[in-house]
C-alpha atoms as a printed R data frame, in Angstrom:
   type eleno elety resid chain resno       x       y       z
1  ATOM     1    CA   MET     A     1 -16.463 -18.777  -9.145
2  ATOM     2    CA   ALA     A     2 -14.691 -19.052  -5.710
3  ATOM     3    CA   HIS     A     3 -11.059 -18.560  -5.309
4  ATOM     4    CA   GLY     A     4 -10.661 -18.684  -1.162
5  ATOM     5    CA   SER     A     5  -8.784 -16.106   0.246
6  ATOM     6    CA   ALA     A     6  -6.036 -16.301  -2.524
7  ATOM     7    CA   PRO     A     7  -5.717 -12.834  -3.874
8  ATOM     8    CA   HIS     A     8  -6.996 -12.219  -7.919
9  ATOM     9    CA   HIS     A     9  -4.912 -12.205 -10.531
10 ATOM    10    CA   PRO     A    10  -4.191  -8.613 -11.395
11 ATOM    11    CA   LEU     A    11  -6.925  -9.122 -14.647
12 ATOM    12    CA   GLU     A    12  -9.488 -10.813 -12.119
13 ATOM    13    CA   ALA     A    13  -9.362  -8.073  -9.644
14 ATOM    14    CA   PHE     A    14  -9.360  -5.357 -12.069
15 ATOM    15    CA   GLY     A    15 -12.562  -6.938 -13.665
16 ATOM    16    CA   ARG     A    16 -13.941  -6.896 -10.464
17 ATOM    17    CA   VAL     A    17 -12.988  -3.065  -9.665
18 ATOM    18    CA   CYS     A    18 -14.433  -2.303 -13.101
19 ATOM    19    CA   ALA     A    19 -17.633  -4.115 -11.919
20 ATOM    20    CA   VAL     A    20 -16.806  -6.364 -15.170
21 ATOM    21    CA   ALA     A    21 -17.307 -10.301 -15.212
22 ATOM    22    CA   THR     A    22 -14.011 -12.355 -16.277
23 ATOM    23    CA   PRO     A    23 -15.553 -15.573 -16.807
24 ATOM    24    CA   ILE     A    24 -13.026 -16.691 -19.529
25 ATOM    25    CA   THR     A    25  -9.966 -15.204 -17.415
26 ATOM    26    CA   SER     A    26 -10.829 -17.125 -14.511
27 ATOM    27    CA   VAL     A    27 -11.457 -20.386 -16.109
28 ATOM    28    CA   LEU     A    28  -8.075 -20.185 -18.083
29 ATOM    29    CA   ILE     A    29  -6.317 -19.359 -14.543
30 ATOM    30    CA   SER     A    30  -8.008 -22.433 -13.084
31 ATOM    31    CA   LEU     A    31  -7.116 -24.699 -15.840
32 ATOM    32    CA   ALA     A    32  -3.494 -23.710 -15.749
33 ATOM    33    CA   ASN     A    33  -3.869 -24.013 -11.877
34 ATOM    34    CA   ALA     A    34  -4.745 -27.405 -12.744
35 ATOM    35    CA   LEU     A    35  -2.292 -28.328 -15.661
36 ATOM    36    CA   TYR     A    36   0.628 -27.153 -13.718
37 ATOM    37    CA   ASP     A    37  -0.428 -28.274 -10.254
38 ATOM    38    CA   ARG     A    38   0.392 -24.701  -8.874
39 ATOM    39    CA   ASP     A    39  -2.078 -21.614  -7.890
40 ATOM    40    CA   PHE     A    40  -1.414 -18.735  -9.914
41 ATOM    41    CA   ARG     A    41  -3.509 -16.637  -7.947
42 ATOM    42    CA   ALA     A    42  -1.476 -16.997  -4.960
43 ATOM    43    CA   GLU     A    43   1.887 -17.238  -6.784
44 ATOM    44    CA   GLY     A    44   1.504 -14.577  -8.746
45 ATOM    45    CA   ARG     A    45   1.289 -10.975  -8.737
46 ATOM    46    CA   HIS     A    46  -2.206  -9.140  -7.504
47 ATOM    47    CA   LEU     A    47  -3.366  -5.885  -6.994
48 ATOM    48    CA   GLY     A    48  -1.831  -5.168  -3.845
49 ATOM    49    CA   VAL     A    49   1.660  -6.355  -5.100
50 ATOM    50    CA   LEU     A    50   1.288  -3.545  -7.949
51 ATOM    51    CA   GLY     A    51   0.453  -0.910  -5.533
52 ATOM    52    CA   TRP     A    52  -3.198  -0.744  -6.794
53 ATOM    53    CA   ASP     A    53  -5.129  -2.291  -3.903
54 ATOM    54    CA   GLY     A    54  -7.745   0.249  -3.141
55 ATOM    55    CA   LEU     A    55  -7.802   2.219  -6.118
56 ATOM    56    CA   THR     A    56 -10.280   2.520  -8.802
57 ATOM    57    CA   ALA     A    57 -10.359   2.113 -12.385
58 ATOM    58    CA   GLU     A    58  -9.547   5.645 -13.330
59 ATOM    59    CA   GLN     A    59  -6.574   5.734 -10.688
60 ATOM    60    CA   ILE     A    60  -4.844   2.361 -12.308
61 ATOM    61    CA   LEU     A    61  -5.810   3.427 -15.896
62 ATOM    62    CA   GLY     A    62  -3.749   6.733 -14.743
63 ATOM    63    CA   GLN     A    63  -1.008   4.733 -13.510
64 ATOM    64    CA   VAL     A    64  -0.273   2.719 -16.351
65 ATOM    65    CA   GLY     A    65  -1.600   4.923 -19.217
C-alpha cells in the first residue's frame, strides 16, 4: 500500500524495520484518515520524531524495554 512520501505511523514503520507486514494496521490508519478527513501518517508521530529513525529493531526494543 503506497502512502506517498509521508512518514509512516510508528506501528507501520516498526513493522518495516522488523520485516513484518502490517496490512491490518495500514488499513485501519487509512480508514481513520478517510473517516476524519485527515492524514494521520503525516500528522502523527513517526520513527524520526521518536528518535528511532535508522535504528534496528533490537535498538528500538532496547529503548522501550
